[in-house]
Steps between C-alpha positions, in 0.01 A plus 500: 500500500508877488713477191238296309433651153127494576487650848122533499442130438784402735352720769163327469666158513676600818179628657614857453238635267443869558839539665698676226587799718591272789726290277667815370564614857658166590712504182628845588576388854698195386701712261583750775582224747742325266668828411540665837268363766131566564211410728130460428209413727200345324181567694162348434205316647515119532455336165557817300799346323806598704645149508442448129671828420785404732529161324529676165765733643693201636486324165614809314779567751623141468496527121708817526757311708417647840535288814156476659470461877141438598323487835146519628348628818274261688234583754604201709867599507466863608637410844804312366788746493698533176302219331441719194862612479599134525301427184666785313859428594520118520595479129795731579649300786806429291554873455513588872879479484506825303385693804717650773518262792277713723228512236535132412471397864203729567313367198578138584376543858185683389414223254567235761801351322736569786494576869657825611456845648168666442514693172340839476236536232690790344807278461288222348344755264839633394632148452203406282544809287873436469445140395247591232724774364797265488305235309351759266846617400523185286132441421199725546273386784123517542360451851132410486276490807141382469255602772750727672220606738533162670876513528638457851602819680876443493511409129267783407727754667810366324331489158361852540852618587642331187224626271590862581870462415517343157623794295799394291477138607347301208264354760123514454246463778145405400240442770127435490265612774135552579375850578380574848666198657688542827855422412847508648636606161543877490452586134452873542704687242560201273377519140154347495277370223141411580320236297143606445208263432444432132250714322191330355645465149818333625305280742268380225799435273670291768187292564439461127853368444490250788132408484373559143178305562371715786151629441435871487301504823773296672766742384304790642450323833865405528602850396281650774629266771866510399510881487801496272702258717690276252527206739125501560434543129697182435395298802128571521415357154723202565284407800184489294362176368497420130134593458537817703773654286287538185208613721311171460465478878441775757805644667549479879415798720746790506751475789759748621812471293730404783276215612457368150873498432572331831243232421655443158845446650362260758319292241805474277717398791254241633501322164873432524637162616575473871875501440476822300293667770756390759783651296303823452436523874868450577585770247242738646641457851870487416694827495765371259265342240799284404360227276773254596409534867128476424536187288728342758227557755245305297480125473418464129707264280760669283312409181193694611508880498243640745569846362381430147122516565537834677711638216246380244230676701711817478506540875875534520823481310859413585787742447752289314795718598431482873296183539234687691128442491301817427124535523352681205266700720521572871143383548616156398720480805220622725256255347742210544531573870128561551410178319726293722393365837662605823657156532642520148655838576654372821649197328636722222665730752652202678640369172650841422646522851678170445638627168601850614867584552438839662422504875250786466309324221506170684368663817227682309380184322511301823297773667236482230499118510454478875152486653553436868733704723858385446785660694765370261337670201426812704867515599609469136268785405639711782854436378389582146356828628842592639660435161229693318533796737877484457447545128311822563143372459310572826162433337614151396631439850163602647323247275736219604470582870123518475482153345746371760267631768204320346692170517633547855365231739549710813305816563811669632696431181207608285474826691876558492523453124203724433655763726826480309307529174333811638835650599653424159189649345590836652797509265264498201327811634158333495378573851158347439647161414735516798209587729287214364783249547556624853133446576527148358801436724304601808201288405725203429614487862243686713655381824819693428349768280762468233759570765818457297745787466416524130134548594586758763733691266239500223222609732713775650603629160142500372386679814767766463427577135123475542276717712626376835746660740869417496515434873253211475694344214825542690360347818365199306830424329722572799290265711518228234879526487536494877274194545606310189539124507599474133874417477517621138762778482374594154156586635654689792725706273211601275290586805783718634525684166129577525532601864774747401258671264231520767743637759605771259140592422425511874775755561539423871822371658311255719357324194852400391566294813358167367682555170838533667424201721422281198813620320711413803343153523585428138864578578734347244198380299404859425522562122762765410249732334274494804803564723586810297142620504466456874805724551437779249123533476337506847742728688786606271630768737596237757565180307592569136865600541656154556339345189562774243790313339284190467221709352737655248609152393140387467418804285802430280363148458181638347681565173411151381199436724171423326284382791250781571451382858869527586537832317208644698637379832852635443354831388286516813818457700662784303220757541586657835875512442491664157622212286217491245716662233696175475177305458352694207602262222350205686184695574460596137534132404205420725294785356598398146394144566158615616459717193581196286314216671234682702474670839588336829531645851878515523516711184293765678742477792785560254323814375474621860875457552578679173277792601679531831841509337371746241384735774831525685690506168296788358333307216164642599335498158549124473321448831173613346521243222605213726240587762227512235605156381508363853162644594334385179641150536408480866145616434453260209650199677369564850837593654352806671715455809795605284343837413603705803875523416416650160272756665784577743754564220253708300423701815872565561562622146187714492592654837855573391368665185252712689183321389338488841160385373642196321725415792209517740284283273769233475556509876128454557497193274785340694327575830170360375670162475727522805282655769213246517753217512714655769802494269717736703806411295329654197387798706862575588581547133187708450626727780823536303311613190297740713820641652645566155174664391507723808864599435402586143235746614732636775271369772792391715289446811288242316812346348645453846177346628497239224872424532484432874189287445736254333766512770550753783779754478820371653444130431438244230194308607556125510391316184389816317717510185303799368687707761806484275307652211371795700802579720618809306141621467468488879822695555415767241150545640638519855755765403245711313258487796780600741517158661879506507528256790282242326697539177829453684362197684397337175840563346660343804271197460622465140860509616445246777316265264772545236243540227766657278665159479193341342543669160649809332151649475444454872836673555377794290178526699671460838778748426260745334273479803793565731589808297144634516491457878848645562579857594634730231861453610506126432223464241716589200747220557219246539323621186823472303553150639149392400522631146850359453382144566568278196198485272290747698335622181362150438222608738424837340198614701658437837838633394336816363312549827830479688652743249205740547538492878873565458431796273255643752761468777767664286270789411421558867874504565529755215722271295305618197717362220521156657128504571421572136700195389306265730163659435547497124598133507198418714269699274621322186429160657156605622421633153600172339282308745211746473507552878322836490482578875871451540565692177310794647694476825836487319394788273400711799836434665685590179316828475584571864861427409481766230473270198215552253290192428342581166647176377320325780148569383329486167643467153855416593385191686274347238673264260388526136295182535342615826402827334357321195293267719386789720381697194300201374351440845406868526318459166278238661658175379496202735819317594403215267441739209831677565677166514352394166611825342855490640543119496528479878316292758229678699702430816806677354283798410368508854851487641609800290196700613570397858843663471372803311225599746730592790741674266213721385371551853164332432320190621240429229452488122251786522782741586728392215382752241560804722832368629630437149388844387738663747805316369742672264553344160865429437682360199507155652123500534397627162 
């Protein structure tokens, strides 16, 4: 025990010689955990002593009265969803009643105790945390996870979530992991303690205590081969013969450490009785490691304990509190499986299948036990995949579908299941795996070429996000839908979702024809979310109006929604009718989940939606941070097809702020992806950014050219939603290039399409456009109407542009006082946004109206923090260095400089020193 009066001797007895600092770290952790919650990740190479240190921690925690909940990751269970969490929480089944019903039900379904609606992983995570906190209120709890690197994906995500939220809980989380192992457990940011190999003195002391008769030469040889690994230091001498230990016989040749340890495990296992080896094999293959189940599966008489020889050989031990079998070293489990024959493994899996109470586990064991193709087992695995996917584990579902395909007697079924696995694989974001599975599906049924709708949808998606053109992908999928023979509505619905994306990328009205045909054929079987999307996304000008009430209800329903897929689809439906503001909380939940459990594609989509809402709402500084996160994630994870929207938003903000070079660079990046693929839908939005950039530099002819490239003046092109975003840009550019007829025609098109009914923002743009295009006699009334719309200032940039145009009209009409009011209001908004070109325009108009604009340039505009940052930047400090000095992030520093540059009338850091030198020094700046 750690409390032993002779800790040095106790440490040696426990195999912990040379671990004084490690023991002290664990003692400190346990104390913190019992007092107010703590987490600790033990990291070390195999055999370095992690499990022994964990055992000591468990013993000490138990002696202190803590409730210990122990689990272990297993290489063979990594595809079994929530198997690790099941180990942790089974002892607390009687405590589930403490949870709110929603959390209790979610946890019960996730652990396979009940059937029910698919629980979201975030709900399961919250329920687990709530349960542990509730139990710890009466008795401190220690959660221990051995070999967390082998924990299944779903459990790893939940446990990582819990480990980060233990402050004030009296719950400890102690996990052991190997460095450099690919793992589903995201331990970044958790307190970590690495166990180093023993130094030579400690290694010699350990060998001397356990093997006092070892000869000097033998000690040196073992020391050289073990390299400070405690397990090897203890196991290598034990494998030597009696004469070899005192150096009376020559030692065997030196072998790599990993091979030698594996051989030692194998030899110790092979010496066990057959019944013991059978029990070990069952334990190695069983995800529950429940000793009662394992013993029930053996045929030994009650008076014989097949476990005893293995325990005496120190290969495993049994947790008395949970009745679970635990291997003392992960290599033991591997060795047990490798030592068994294929037939023995199959029979063990069959035995476990007969004993299993969970359908997913039963299907998995049957799959492993089956040699020849078997449709019944394949069908069970396919059903299990549906359940696994419903629990939010697409990777687990892919594994189940892949095994189901292997066991399918018919080529067509094998191909279909592989195709579905490929399609589900897209949800994980791993395009390489999806592509490989798709290829397998085609090879499985060459006559049909993997012709299921899942195969077609996967192939089309991969084509569209790869280096191929959108039109080819669209033609492939549209043809597959039109000629389908598969009666599965589920496959058809997913194919139609994918077709919608391809139609949008294509940007041509004709490409939408097969989509609308498929939607019509589904009729009453059309899912509600797809029905909303088909009305609001492709051609909102013509079809969105009748479903706006339904969309509003769906958005209200997102308050408690946790499914990222549904959140993304409802938000897609909200984009073109300005309802993203009501989706922000749900979107942030998706982003938060990704930041907790790791990136996934729909989290990047959520960032895109947040950026869009930030742009129209005037939160421009936040766009930079979110876009950086989205681009970094996309680049790291291979989601490069999601990059163009971030370049589009960055181009818009840079253009509006007068940074033409940055805007042009971002536009070029978006076009580099869109142009080779023929993604005209993307090019429409690029034209919008180019129109804004042209307006910013007062190149109204170029602005008009880009605006009408989206949709001609006087009409809203069919199935071009970007036309809504550029409609006021088109009218303003037309007016300023003396195209009055075209401006009036476009305003009339807005009125006929009733775009003002789509949203209050659309009403602002439509009415503001009408005012710009009107003659001076009627313009004033229309401007007043536009600016009086409820909540007009929620869209500050567009409202300020309308206000600026109104001020210009008033000044021309010589209504000087009224003009000053509008121009001053516009200027203040542009200053807050950092929209330098429009600030200059408003300032020029104010001067023409007889109002000085000293407050509109220079010192009066810089906030104290902007001035402080500008001074440091002028002195040559980088954004990172400034941030460290002022306790700000480098992105925040950049945002402040971004606002300061246009206020100072400069575009680069090199001009800061001179610009600052011209500013007066006032009391507020000293």
